[in-house]
Backbone of each chain as ProteinMPNN parsed JSONL, in Angstrom:
{"seq_chain_A": "MDLRLYIAQRLSAIVMIPLVFGHIGVMIYAIQGGLSADEILSRTQGSIFWFLFYGLFVVAVSVHGAIGLRTIISEVLKLREIFLDLIMWSFGLVSIFLGARAVSAVTWI", "coords_chain_A": {"N_chain_A": [[59.519, 50.654, 125.88], [59.483, 53.848, 124.477], [60.97, 54.286, 121.545], [62.627, 56.731, 121.173], [63.0, 58.266, 123.919], [64.459, 55.964, 124.954], [66.754, 56.578, 123.5], [67.143, 59.106, 124.4], [67.665, 58.593, 127.01], [69.959, 56.754, 127.053], [71.99, 58.875, 125.359], [71.913, 60.965, 127.562], [72.976, 59.702, 129.887], [75.687, 59.166, 128.652], [76.45, 61.925, 128.424], [76.882, 62.077, 130.931], [78.667, 60.726, 132.027], [81.399, 62.122, 132.578], [80.697, 64.18, 133.835], [79.587, 63.254, 136.366], [82.311, 61.663, 137.286], [83.124, 64.166, 137.653], [82.0, 65.273, 139.766], [82.21, 64.007, 141.932], [84.733, 64.21, 142.716], [84.726, 66.475, 143.49], [83.438, 66.685, 145.345], [84.494, 64.811, 147.09], [86.703, 66.282, 147.736], [85.838, 68.815, 148.806], [84.65, 68.337, 151.18], [86.48, 68.603, 152.768], [87.298, 69.413, 155.936], [85.099, 70.32, 156.403], [81.722, 71.698, 155.282], [80.343, 74.769, 154.57], [78.31, 77.767, 153.876], [79.889, 80.098, 153.005], [82.153, 78.851, 152.084], [81.327, 77.17, 149.939], [80.208, 78.98, 148.355], [82.423, 80.887, 147.943], [83.917, 79.061, 146.355], [82.631, 78.624, 143.966], [81.06, 81.269, 142.916], [80.554, 83.553, 140.649], [81.764, 81.95, 138.889], [82.257, 80.795, 135.514], [82.843, 78.303, 134.434], [82.087, 76.462, 136.628], [79.35, 77.361, 136.432], [78.582, 76.081, 133.799], [79.35, 74.007, 133.717], [77.649, 72.67, 135.965], [75.566, 73.341, 134.808], [74.805, 71.92, 132.706], [75.037, 69.459, 133.663], [72.417, 69.389, 135.531], [70.439, 69.525, 133.349], [70.879, 67.124, 131.939], [70.483, 65.491, 134.211], [68.097, 65.696, 135.11], [66.459, 64.876, 132.316], [67.916, 62.466, 132.192], [66.905, 61.405, 134.999], [64.354, 61.486, 135.259], [63.246, 59.958, 132.803], [63.922, 57.476, 133.642], [62.608, 57.36, 136.102], [59.913, 57.061, 134.831], [60.095, 55.01, 133.703], [60.493, 52.953, 135.714], [57.91, 53.387, 137.335], [56.498, 52.871, 135.26], [57.184, 49.774, 135.064], [55.951, 48.518, 137.615], [54.078, 49.963, 138.38], [52.227, 49.701, 135.755], [50.736, 52.03, 134.911], [48.366, 53.87, 132.726], [49.622, 55.06, 129.606], [49.547, 57.68, 129.062], [49.31, 59.144, 131.83], [52.034, 58.071, 132.654], [53.512, 59.948, 131.036], [52.569, 62.059, 131.972], [53.839, 62.178, 134.886], [56.224, 61.502, 133.752], [57.24, 64.437, 132.608], [56.211, 66.0, 134.326], [58.17, 65.422, 136.302], [60.63, 65.927, 134.951], [60.428, 68.625, 134.418], [60.081, 70.153, 136.782], [62.176, 69.281, 138.477], [64.03, 70.587, 136.56], [63.91, 73.376, 136.75], [64.233, 73.385, 139.819], [67.038, 72.996, 140.038], [67.987, 75.035, 138.531], [67.604, 76.887, 139.426], [69.319, 76.183, 141.812], [71.956, 75.857, 140.888], [72.097, 78.924, 139.852], [72.008, 80.073, 142.249], [74.345, 78.996, 143.661], [76.345, 80.038, 141.785], [75.647, 82.472, 140.886], [76.808, 86.056, 140.66]], "CA_chain_A": [[59.442, 51.78, 126.135], [59.602, 54.452, 123.187], [62.92, 54.507, 121.072], [63.481, 58.18, 121.386], [63.239, 58.001, 125.234], [65.875, 55.086, 125.278], [67.801, 57.282, 123.005], [67.487, 60.492, 125.181], [68.286, 57.793, 128.325], [71.613, 56.511, 126.749], [72.727, 59.97, 125.482], [71.884, 61.814, 128.817], [73.783, 59.137, 130.539], [76.902, 59.392, 127.788], [77.095, 63.316, 128.696], [77.106, 62.674, 132.693], [79.823, 60.087, 132.827], [82.898, 62.921, 133.084], [80.382, 65.225, 134.989], [79.833, 62.695, 137.76], [83.4, 62.226, 137.758], [84.051, 65.918, 138.452], [81.11, 66.148, 140.993], [82.815, 62.944, 143.177], [86.022, 64.636, 142.982], [84.468, 67.944, 143.912], [82.539, 66.343, 146.755], [85.834, 64.467, 147.882], [87.689, 67.909, 147.998], [84.698, 70.39, 149.485], [83.871, 67.771, 152.209], [87.224, 68.345, 153.996], [87.251, 70.77, 156.939], [83.217, 70.683, 156.572], [81.045, 72.669, 154.512], [79.943, 76.121, 154.802], [77.877, 78.571, 152.716], [80.852, 80.632, 152.319], [83.369, 77.818, 151.738], [80.606, 76.699, 148.458], [80.108, 80.497, 147.459], [83.888, 81.15, 147.773], [84.512, 78.064, 145.019], [81.737, 78.901, 142.54], [80.636, 82.389, 142.824], [81.029, 84.099, 139.36], [82.666, 80.996, 138.021], [81.528, 80.799, 134.485], [83.107, 77.194, 134.307], [81.069, 75.6, 137.166], [77.967, 77.775, 135.927], [78.246, 75.52, 132.773], [79.475, 72.378, 134.332], [76.566, 72.304, 136.712], [74.172, 73.703, 134.407], [74.489, 71.065, 131.619], [74.692, 68.559, 134.68], [71.057, 69.896, 135.746], [69.61, 69.416, 132.244], [70.951, 65.954, 131.702], [70.17, 64.779, 135.328], [66.27, 65.851, 134.9], [66.056, 64.279, 131.646], [67.505, 61.035, 132.744], [65.872, 61.106, 136.4], [62.559, 61.634, 134.752], [62.964, 58.852, 131.915], [64.275, 56.402, 134.75], [61.312, 57.537, 136.748], [58.766, 56.824, 134.213], [60.083, 52.994, 133.566], [60.431, 52.224, 137.022], [56.872, 53.473, 137.383], [55.62, 51.47, 134.361], [57.134, 48.204, 135.098], [55.896, 48.506, 138.783], [52.496, 49.949, 138.272], [51.197, 49.251, 134.965], [49.713, 53.082, 134.432], [48.399, 54.205, 131.143], [50.919, 55.74, 128.98], [49.321, 59.169, 129.556], [49.728, 59.377, 132.967], [53.287, 58.032, 132.676], [53.974, 60.831, 130.212], [52.719, 63.174, 132.865], [54.247, 61.873, 135.493], [57.823, 62.079, 133.393], [57.549, 65.705, 132.108], [56.399, 67.036, 135.846], [59.23, 65.43, 137.76], [61.75, 66.587, 134.568], [60.199, 70.364, 134.47], [60.516, 70.339, 138.081], [63.862, 69.106, 138.271], [65.201, 71.281, 135.665], [63.415, 74.347, 137.68], [64.899, 73.285, 141.205], [68.361, 72.783, 139.492], [68.531, 76.002, 137.339], [67.633, 77.793, 140.704], [70.269, 76.016, 142.799], [72.99, 76.568, 139.972], [71.864, 80.026, 139.631], [72.285, 80.699, 143.616], [75.546, 79.393, 143.809], [77.265, 80.645, 140.614], [75.818, 83.969, 140.082], [77.179, 87.013, 141.799]], "C_chain_A": [[60.072, 52.586, 124.718], [61.108, 54.469, 122.867], [63.29, 55.969, 121.365], [63.852, 58.16, 122.923], [64.444, 57.225, 125.333], [66.662, 55.81, 124.987], [68.494, 58.297, 124.199], [68.079, 59.759, 126.648], [69.799, 57.837, 128.044], [72.139, 58.201, 126.766], [72.694, 61.004, 126.792], [72.969, 61.034, 129.478], [75.226, 59.269, 129.882], [77.424, 60.848, 128.515], [77.257, 63.256, 130.194], [77.954, 62.019, 133.03], [81.261, 61.139, 133.102], [82.144, 63.797, 133.959], [79.8, 64.356, 136.326], [80.767, 62.264, 138.117], [83.629, 63.069, 138.592], [83.14, 65.696, 139.443], [81.465, 64.84, 141.954], [83.86, 63.36, 143.288], [85.697, 65.8, 143.593], [83.77, 67.724, 145.27], [83.778, 65.955, 147.769], [86.718, 65.597, 148.641], [87.292, 68.632, 148.679], [84.63, 69.644, 150.608], [85.097, 68.389, 153.456], [87.504, 69.581, 154.721], [85.733, 71.377, 156.871], [82.811, 71.769, 156.049], [79.991, 73.69, 155.038], [79.04, 76.812, 153.648], [78.645, 79.104, 152.072], [81.707, 79.779, 151.781], [82.591, 77.651, 150.193], [80.854, 77.739, 147.773], [81.857, 80.627, 146.827], [84.229, 80.153, 146.344], [83.981, 78.47, 144.275], [81.083, 79.892, 142.314], [81.051, 83.032, 141.962], [81.811, 83.224, 138.741], [82.032, 80.558, 136.714], [81.433, 79.151, 134.21], [81.748, 76.291, 134.884], [79.282, 75.898, 136.916], [77.472, 76.376, 134.569], [78.007, 73.643, 133.052], [78.558, 71.941, 135.108], [75.422, 72.411, 135.789], [73.883, 72.697, 132.993], [73.892, 69.962, 132.432], [73.13, 68.298, 135.123], [70.274, 69.039, 134.315], [69.626, 67.968, 132.083], [70.911, 65.081, 132.951], [68.507, 64.809, 134.986], [65.809, 65.11, 134.064], [66.11, 62.935, 132.169], [67.028, 60.469, 133.872], [64.428, 60.529, 135.676], [62.147, 60.357, 133.842], [62.934, 57.564, 133.031], [63.155, 56.216, 135.37], [60.178, 56.773, 136.211], [59.097, 55.267, 133.72], [60.053, 52.056, 134.557], [58.862, 52.032, 136.931], [55.834, 52.558, 136.563], [55.519, 50.213, 134.456], [56.567, 47.982, 136.889], [54.16, 48.409, 138.976], [51.295, 49.969, 137.343], [50.306, 50.418, 134.526], [49.244, 53.027, 133.058], [49.593, 55.125, 130.55], [50.674, 57.296, 129.289], [49.512, 59.732, 130.875], [51.211, 59.019, 133.468], [54.012, 59.217, 131.765], [54.003, 61.885, 131.301], [53.21, 63.169, 134.048], [55.941, 62.816, 135.243], [58.098, 63.48, 133.257], [57.189, 66.42, 133.09], [57.436, 66.81, 136.509], [60.41, 66.214, 136.762], [61.373, 68.258, 134.64], [60.467, 70.638, 135.907], [61.688, 70.335, 138.558], [64.648, 70.207, 137.653], [64.899, 72.719, 136.28], [64.469, 74.537, 138.576], [66.547, 73.779, 140.747], [68.825, 73.975, 138.906], [68.566, 77.192, 138.357], [69.297, 77.58, 141.597], [71.654, 76.335, 142.013], [73.147, 77.942, 140.115], [72.216, 80.825, 141.133], [73.669, 80.202, 143.875], [76.522, 79.957, 142.956], [77.14, 82.018, 140.392], [76.281, 84.804, 141.403], [76.438, 87.77, 142.284]], "O_chain_A": [[60.947, 52.082, 124.013], [62.091, 54.606, 123.595], [64.402, 56.205, 121.837], [65.048, 58.032, 123.184], [65.456, 57.766, 125.779], [67.52, 56.051, 125.837], [69.617, 58.358, 124.699], [68.898, 60.38, 127.325], [70.64, 58.592, 128.533], [72.568, 58.758, 127.777], [73.597, 61.836, 126.875], [73.994, 61.683, 129.682], [76.08, 59.523, 130.731], [78.524, 60.951, 129.058], [77.717, 64.241, 130.771], [78.4, 62.224, 134.159], [82.109, 60.741, 133.9], [82.783, 64.265, 134.901], [79.6, 65.024, 137.341], [80.773, 62.165, 139.344], [84.085, 63.036, 139.735], [83.714, 66.093, 140.457], [80.706, 64.804, 142.922], [84.346, 62.837, 144.291], [86.562, 66.199, 144.373], [83.622, 68.6, 146.123], [84.044, 66.495, 148.843], [87.208, 65.664, 149.768], [88.078, 69.303, 149.348], [84.49, 70.472, 151.508], [84.835, 68.592, 154.642], [87.886, 70.622, 154.187], [85.325, 72.498, 157.175], [83.412, 72.823, 156.257], [79.027, 73.444, 155.763], [79.109, 76.342, 152.512], [78.629, 79.011, 150.845], [82.059, 80.165, 150.666], [83.27, 78.013, 149.232], [81.545, 77.716, 146.754], [82.304, 80.499, 145.688], [84.792, 80.659, 145.373], [84.737, 78.947, 143.43], [80.281, 79.709, 141.399], [82.209, 83.364, 142.213], [82.642, 83.699, 137.967], [81.086, 79.797, 136.916], [80.375, 78.625, 133.865], [80.846, 75.721, 134.269], [78.327, 75.141, 137.088], [76.352, 75.878, 134.46], [77.233, 72.712, 132.826], [78.454, 70.714, 135.108], [74.424, 71.702, 135.917], [72.834, 72.777, 132.354], [72.767, 69.495, 132.248], [72.649, 67.166, 135.08], [69.623, 68.004, 134.461], [68.528, 67.412, 132.067], [71.294, 63.92, 132.807], [67.896, 63.806, 134.62], [64.824, 64.461, 134.415], [65.146, 62.255, 132.521], [66.729, 59.276, 133.927], [63.791, 59.475, 135.666], [61.069, 59.777, 133.973], [61.962, 56.82, 133.158], [62.595, 55.12, 135.332], [59.538, 55.975, 136.895], [58.192, 54.495, 133.402], [59.759, 50.861, 134.51], [58.38, 50.954, 136.584], [54.869, 51.871, 136.899], [54.549, 49.499, 134.2], [57.038, 46.937, 137.337], [53.367, 47.557, 139.378], [50.097, 50.116, 137.585], [49.279, 50.169, 133.894], [49.696, 52.191, 132.276], [50.344, 55.805, 131.249], [51.573, 58.019, 129.721], [49.909, 60.895, 130.94], [51.64, 59.527, 134.504], [55.232, 59.298, 131.906], [55.017, 62.511, 131.61], [53.108, 64.281, 134.567], [56.533, 63.762, 135.763], [59.16, 63.871, 133.742], [57.647, 67.563, 133.088], [57.854, 67.661, 137.294], [61.147, 67.021, 137.328], [62.273, 69.03, 134.97], [61.255, 71.566, 136.092], [62.223, 71.333, 139.042], [65.697, 70.665, 138.107], [65.945, 73.368, 136.295], [65.371, 75.369, 138.473], [67.077, 74.818, 141.141], [70.039, 74.068, 138.722], [69.279, 78.191, 138.258], [70.12, 78.443, 141.898], [72.441, 77.097, 142.574], [74.253, 78.331, 140.49], [72.623, 81.986, 141.16], [74.355, 81.079, 144.4], [77.568, 80.364, 143.462], [78.013, 82.739, 139.908], [76.222, 84.514, 142.597], [76.816, 88.505, 143.196]]}, "seq_chain_B": "MMKGYRNHPLWYAYLLHRVSGLVLVLFLPFHFYVLSLALTKPDKLNGFLHWTEIPVVKFAEFGLVFLLAVHLLGGLRLLVLELLPWSANQKAMAAVATAGAFLISGTFLLNAV", "coords_chain_B": {"N_chain_B": [[59.418, 31.455, 148.344], [62.664, 31.987, 147.094], [62.981, 33.006, 143.469], [64.478, 30.905, 140.565], [66.083, 32.647, 138.559], [66.807, 34.685, 140.185], [68.74, 34.253, 141.62], [71.129, 35.198, 140.664], [74.313, 37.056, 140.063], [74.014, 38.922, 138.131], [71.497, 39.634, 138.204], [71.528, 41.198, 140.509], [72.716, 43.039, 139.851], [71.332, 44.352, 138.291], [69.324, 44.881, 140.465], [70.917, 46.289, 141.935], [71.387, 48.603, 140.066], [68.748, 49.852, 139.708], [67.766, 50.323, 142.206], [69.365, 52.295, 143.32], [69.589, 54.166, 141.201], [66.388, 54.967, 141.942], [66.666, 55.763, 144.637], [68.3, 58.02, 144.065], [66.998, 59.525, 142.538], [65.103, 60.45, 143.704], [66.08, 61.808, 145.945], [67.496, 64.026, 144.453], [65.412, 66.462, 144.146], [65.629, 67.447, 146.71], [68.045, 67.925, 147.058], [68.935, 70.313, 145.447], [67.014, 72.127, 146.596], [68.178, 72.316, 148.924], [70.614, 73.626, 147.849], [69.747, 76.204, 146.606], [69.252, 77.453, 148.769], [71.239, 79.138, 149.17], [71.147, 81.147, 147.967], [68.568, 82.489, 148.471], [68.092, 81.905, 151.61], [70.879, 82.314, 153.295], [71.215, 81.742, 155.973], [69.871, 79.782, 157.105], [70.642, 77.78, 155.471], [73.363, 77.335, 156.335], [72.562, 76.377, 158.729], [71.825, 73.929, 157.869], [74.255, 73.102, 156.643], [75.511, 72.636, 159.323], [74.25, 70.804, 160.813], [75.146, 68.338, 158.777], [77.355, 67.994, 160.359], [77.089, 65.773, 161.92], [78.106, 62.581, 162.83], [76.157, 60.17, 161.646], [74.866, 61.288, 159.788], [77.137, 61.954, 158.128], [77.497, 58.918, 157.292], [75.073, 58.67, 156.1], [75.696, 60.144, 154.016], [77.775, 58.776, 152.78], [76.749, 56.559, 151.936], [74.84, 57.95, 149.868], [76.964, 58.661, 148.202], [78.111, 56.184, 147.547], [76.141, 55.231, 146.067], [75.711, 56.694, 144.449], [78.428, 56.539, 142.846], [78.193, 53.781, 142.546], [75.965, 53.608, 140.4], [76.829, 55.269, 138.453], [79.235, 53.575, 137.644], [77.743, 50.956, 137.254], [76.128, 51.917, 135.363], [78.066, 52.644, 133.25], [79.162, 49.831, 132.615], [77.026, 48.915, 131.458], [76.198, 50.401, 129.147], [78.733, 49.997, 127.733], [78.181, 47.099, 127.511], [75.838, 47.61, 125.472], [76.566, 49.279, 123.613], [79.629, 48.645, 122.562], [81.087, 45.799, 120.894], [81.271, 43.84, 123.094], [80.731, 40.703, 124.945], [81.798, 39.338, 127.153], [83.116, 38.195, 130.145], [81.416, 39.282, 131.914], [80.26, 39.223, 134.302], [82.434, 39.909, 136.141], [82.834, 42.57, 135.188], [80.583, 43.895, 136.616], [81.28, 43.366, 139.304], [83.533, 44.704, 139.256], [82.198, 47.311, 139.1], [80.495, 47.373, 141.278], [82.924, 47.487, 143.289], [84.52, 49.535, 142.349], [83.038, 51.512, 143.338], [82.643, 51.208, 146.277], [85.412, 51.747, 146.857], [85.698, 54.68, 145.415], [83.452, 55.893, 147.324], [84.344, 55.06, 149.952], [86.704, 56.546, 150.153], [85.874, 59.341, 150.073], [84.101, 59.059, 152.663], [86.687, 59.207, 154.536], [87.763, 61.211, 154.031], [85.836, 62.784, 155.247], [85.387, 62.411, 157.774]], "CA_chain_B": [[60.767, 31.061, 147.512], [63.356, 32.829, 145.929], [63.244, 32.572, 142.087], [65.385, 30.91, 140.323], [66.811, 33.813, 137.822], [67.065, 35.874, 140.979], [70.024, 33.983, 142.274], [72.284, 34.983, 139.947], [75.265, 38.215, 140.139], [73.434, 39.977, 137.432], [70.099, 39.975, 138.529], [71.727, 41.654, 141.588], [73.782, 44.42, 139.338], [70.275, 44.877, 137.866], [68.423, 45.38, 141.525], [71.368, 47.547, 142.597], [71.214, 50.031, 139.406], [67.276, 50.284, 139.641], [67.392, 50.783, 143.77], [70.625, 53.342, 143.289], [68.782, 55.22, 140.441], [65.5, 55.212, 142.296], [67.048, 56.795, 145.544], [68.961, 59.283, 143.829], [65.901, 60.8, 141.909], [64.246, 60.852, 145.026], [67.079, 62.751, 146.687], [67.668, 65.348, 143.68], [64.891, 67.536, 144.076], [65.561, 67.985, 147.977], [69.696, 68.47, 147.146], [68.71, 71.233, 144.594], [66.418, 73.214, 147.2], [69.037, 72.906, 149.6], [71.678, 74.704, 147.257], [69.07, 77.005, 146.728], [68.694, 78.336, 150.166], [72.071, 79.729, 149.462], [70.353, 82.648, 147.319], [67.311, 82.904, 149.706], [68.283, 82.106, 153.267], [71.992, 81.537, 153.793], [71.535, 81.269, 157.544], [69.047, 78.242, 157.365], [71.698, 76.857, 154.636], [74.454, 77.257, 157.171], [71.914, 75.822, 159.844], [71.632, 73.083, 157.727], [75.141, 72.164, 156.738], [76.267, 72.166, 160.405], [73.558, 69.726, 160.571], [75.942, 67.406, 158.127], [78.723, 67.336, 160.941], [76.354, 64.235, 162.673], [78.571, 61.111, 162.237], [75.379, 59.487, 161.083], [74.792, 62.07, 158.698], [77.809, 61.774, 157.125], [77.214, 57.871, 157.055], [74.203, 58.547, 155.03], [76.189, 60.821, 152.741], [78.625, 57.649, 152.207], [75.467, 56.18, 151.209], [74.366, 58.734, 148.959], [78.223, 58.809, 147.382], [78.148, 55.215, 147.062], [74.681, 54.57, 145.16], [76.105, 57.521, 142.73], [79.309, 55.526, 141.869], [77.766, 52.238, 141.576], [75.17, 53.689, 139.123], [77.487, 55.291, 137.388], [79.963, 52.383, 136.895], [76.779, 50.244, 136.673], [75.886, 52.324, 133.539], [78.977, 52.32, 132.369], [78.592, 48.492, 132.213], [75.29, 49.02, 130.291], [77.045, 51.516, 128.078], [80.031, 48.849, 127.214], [77.928, 45.849, 127.142], [75.09, 47.934, 124.503], [77.484, 49.868, 122.421], [80.455, 47.65, 122.746], [80.865, 44.48, 120.714], [82.051, 43.016, 123.776], [79.821, 40.006, 125.558], [82.229, 38.345, 127.677], [83.301, 38.669, 131.667], [80.075, 40.629, 132.232], [79.975, 39.208, 135.897], [83.517, 40.679, 136.387], [82.551, 43.969, 135.164], [79.549, 43.847, 137.605], [81.781, 43.027, 140.618], [84.418, 46.103, 139.114], [81.648, 48.227, 139.336], [80.502, 47.757, 142.883], [84.628, 47.387, 143.949], [85.072, 50.572, 142.393], [81.789, 52.111, 144.163], [83.355, 51.331, 147.251], [86.744, 52.501, 146.628], [85.398, 55.713, 145.579], [82.356, 56.5, 148.57], [85.569, 55.259, 150.954], [87.112, 57.562, 149.841], [85.019, 60.261, 150.224], [84.21, 59.433, 154.138], [87.799, 58.815, 154.989], [87.949, 62.751, 153.919], [84.738, 63.562, 155.854], [85.54, 61.974, 159.188]], "C_chain_B": [[61.6, 32.061, 146.643], [63.174, 32.194, 144.389], [64.584, 32.448, 141.273], [66.346, 32.161, 139.728], [67.1, 34.936, 138.738], [68.34, 35.31, 141.511], [70.974, 34.017, 141.397], [72.99, 36.542, 139.878], [74.286, 38.892, 139.38], [72.17, 40.928, 137.676], [70.412, 40.852, 139.89], [72.172, 43.189, 141.075], [72.03, 44.966, 138.993], [69.541, 45.621, 139.06], [69.122, 46.587, 141.548], [71.029, 48.95, 141.573], [69.893, 50.127, 139.679], [67.402, 50.852, 141.18], [68.284, 52.182, 143.285], [70.097, 54.611, 142.714], [67.813, 56.019, 141.08], [65.801, 56.548, 143.648], [67.641, 58.153, 145.055], [67.895, 60.156, 143.07], [65.242, 61.111, 142.691], [64.932, 62.04, 145.81], [67.123, 63.798, 145.833], [66.85, 66.543, 143.918], [65.265, 68.315, 145.488], [67.268, 68.605, 148.015], [69.406, 69.807, 146.16], [67.982, 72.23, 145.38], [67.486, 73.337, 148.027], [70.102, 74.22, 149.249], [70.896, 76.289, 147.317], [69.045, 78.473, 147.493], [70.193, 79.501, 150.187], [71.966, 81.282, 149.195], [69.359, 83.286, 148.168], [67.511, 83.042, 151.072], [69.681, 81.31, 153.193], [72.084, 80.859, 154.984], [71.235, 79.995, 157.572], [70.045, 77.378, 155.937], [72.916, 76.651, 155.794], [74.019, 76.356, 158.527], [71.842, 74.084, 159.085], [72.869, 71.87, 157.61], [75.857, 72.056, 158.28], [75.935, 71.137, 160.702], [74.574, 68.424, 160.079], [77.196, 66.965, 159.119], [78.238, 65.84, 161.712], [77.093, 63.391, 162.019], [77.163, 60.064, 161.432], [74.71, 59.871, 160.053], [75.466, 61.906, 157.731], [77.934, 60.139, 156.824], [76.15, 57.896, 155.952], [74.64, 59.078, 153.689], [77.005, 60.044, 151.838], [77.66, 57.04, 151.748], [75.247, 56.486, 149.86], [75.699, 58.538, 147.43], [78.608, 57.438, 146.529], [76.978, 54.518, 145.892], [75.233, 55.5, 144.06], [77.273, 56.789, 141.95], [78.92, 54.493, 141.298], [76.811, 52.47, 140.188], [75.738, 54.241, 138.615], [78.578, 54.222, 136.666], [79.045, 51.471, 136.492], [76.411, 50.504, 135.45], [76.817, 52.598, 132.675], [79.04, 51.14, 131.635], [77.75, 48.278, 131.096], [75.541, 49.091, 129.028], [77.678, 50.193, 126.938], [79.159, 47.73, 126.474], [76.694, 45.988, 125.574], [75.789, 48.1, 123.087], [78.85, 49.297, 121.827], [80.429, 46.251, 121.803], [81.048, 43.111, 121.762], [80.513, 42.336, 124.606], [80.57, 39.341, 126.931], [82.786, 39.024, 129.033], [82.544, 39.881, 131.871], [79.89, 40.489, 133.825], [81.646, 40.062, 136.572], [83.17, 42.216, 136.489], [81.342, 44.739, 136.393], [80.19, 43.975, 139.15], [82.866, 44.112, 140.56], [83.664, 47.407, 139.319], [81.129, 48.88, 140.931], [81.923, 47.797, 143.55], [84.668, 48.713, 143.898], [84.02, 51.698, 143.212], [82.249, 52.413, 145.775], [84.541, 51.854, 147.694], [86.647, 54.349, 146.486], [84.297, 56.719, 146.976], [83.368, 56.288, 150.007], [86.112, 56.022, 151.2], [86.823, 58.942, 150.36], [84.544, 60.413, 151.954], [85.661, 59.287, 154.794], [88.315, 60.514, 154.96], [86.798, 63.344, 154.51], [84.989, 63.139, 157.4], [86.815, 62.895, 159.672]], "O_chain_B": [[61.198, 32.753, 145.707], [63.234, 30.978, 144.205], [65.483, 33.284, 141.185], [67.276, 32.586, 140.413], [67.551, 36.0, 138.314], [69.097, 36.196, 141.908], [71.7, 33.037, 141.234], [72.146, 37.396, 139.606], [73.558, 39.587, 140.089], [71.887, 42.115, 137.515], [69.376, 41.257, 140.418], [72.02, 44.233, 141.71], [71.629, 45.998, 139.53], [69.146, 46.773, 138.881], [68.603, 47.683, 141.339], [70.585, 50.02, 141.988], [69.963, 51.196, 140.286], [67.059, 52.031, 141.278], [67.61, 53.122, 142.863], [70.058, 55.716, 143.253], [67.873, 57.248, 141.086], [65.398, 57.71, 143.686], [67.44, 59.22, 145.634], [67.981, 61.383, 143.031], [64.621, 62.163, 142.54], [64.339, 63.042, 146.208], [66.737, 64.816, 146.407], [67.418, 67.635, 143.919], [65.245, 69.545, 145.535], [67.663, 69.49, 148.774], [70.282, 70.561, 146.584], [68.196, 73.374, 144.978], [67.957, 74.475, 148.037], [70.364, 75.249, 149.873], [71.337, 77.277, 147.905], [68.932, 79.671, 147.232], [70.277, 80.452, 150.964], [72.416, 82.251, 149.807], [69.375, 84.473, 148.497], [67.204, 84.054, 151.702], [69.77, 80.088, 153.074], [72.7, 79.817, 155.206], [72.013, 79.117, 157.945], [69.788, 76.196, 155.71], [73.268, 75.483, 155.958], [74.832, 75.767, 159.24], [71.813, 73.116, 159.845], [72.899, 70.695, 157.977], [76.832, 71.308, 158.341], [76.783, 70.276, 160.938], [74.8, 67.542, 160.907], [77.901, 65.976, 158.918], [79.048, 64.959, 161.999], [76.966, 63.267, 160.801], [77.514, 59.217, 160.611], [74.021, 59.101, 159.384], [75.003, 61.728, 156.604], [78.672, 60.006, 155.848], [76.311, 57.2, 154.95], [74.227, 58.72, 152.586], [77.123, 60.251, 150.631], [77.893, 56.988, 150.54], [75.363, 55.723, 148.901], [75.494, 58.368, 146.228], [79.133, 57.374, 145.417], [77.089, 53.551, 145.139], [75.224, 55.14, 142.883], [77.208, 56.479, 140.76], [79.06, 54.14, 140.127], [76.857, 51.764, 139.18], [75.372, 53.944, 137.478], [78.726, 54.078, 135.452], [79.271, 50.991, 135.382], [76.326, 49.674, 134.545], [76.584, 52.791, 131.482], [79.008, 51.108, 130.405], [77.861, 47.586, 130.084], [75.309, 48.331, 128.088], [77.273, 49.709, 125.882], [79.262, 47.434, 125.284], [76.541, 45.067, 124.772], [75.712, 47.501, 122.014], [79.116, 49.511, 120.644], [79.496, 45.525, 122.148], [81.007, 41.91, 121.494], [79.509, 43.003, 124.855], [79.818, 38.828, 127.759], [82.916, 40.247, 129.08], [82.883, 41.061, 131.967], [79.469, 41.408, 134.527], [81.587, 40.786, 137.566], [83.197, 42.918, 137.5], [81.374, 45.886, 136.841], [79.625, 44.613, 140.038], [83.234, 44.547, 141.651], [84.244, 48.444, 139.641], [81.214, 49.968, 141.5], [81.848, 48.326, 144.66], [84.809, 49.343, 144.946], [84.516, 52.741, 143.638], [82.222, 53.503, 146.346], [84.68, 52.363, 148.806], [87.281, 55.143, 147.182], [84.459, 57.876, 147.364], [83.293, 57.059, 150.964], [86.218, 56.43, 152.357], [87.635, 59.547, 151.06], [84.57, 61.502, 152.527], [85.505, 59.262, 156.015], [89.131, 60.961, 155.766], [86.699, 64.552, 154.294], [84.552, 63.974, 158.191], [87.241, 62.803, 160.824]]}, "name": "protein", "num_of_chains": 2, "seq": "MDLRLYIAQRLSAIVMIPLVFGHIGVMIYAIQGGLSADEILSRTQGSIFWFLFYGLFVVAVSVHGAIGLRTIISEVLKLREIFLDLIMWSFGLVSIFLGARAVSAVTWIMMKGYRNHPLWYAYLLHRVSGLVLVLFLPFHFYVLSLALTKPDKLNGFLHWTEIPVVKFAEFGLVFLLAVHLLGGLRLLVLELLPWSANQKAMAAVATAGAFLISGTFLLNAV"}
């Protein structure tokens, strides 16, 4: 694997350590009494903190997931570099787009 | 027949990290899509969230939380091995990662049911 991809993979992982612990905490808290759209929105809507928390999370997880997917596919399928890069960039950009839409859906007023 | 190197705890730690990462990455776009329904189709989101009350779905959620937690802790193990000058107790770290993930996802399940 390219050294830059290796570094991006490790940096995105380090960024996500506190985010994943926080996300697990949120899930355990939020699941109590069941989930509804109102319950989610009442916690998240208009919150700059959750906007930044999950905004950063979306960027980091998109980078991390795209590179991880590239690594797995390269080891299993032995595709040419150009196709691996195409898959990585496609997944990463689609993930950032969908993630940004999700974060804005639950935090924007 | 099982290859020799596969019959080793750290091979299972590698397998668990890879499988959890793959499942999580495939789950992610779906997760984002469902959350964005809050903006576009709130009724559809509530219909979907209602569906999550089914016990088997709760168990699947437990599985996802377990995979997230085990990927987190397994990743911490890798970062420790790569970035810190430690090399002893590798098997213990793999075991701690798995046990910790069960603890975290078990807490989730107890709160979910």
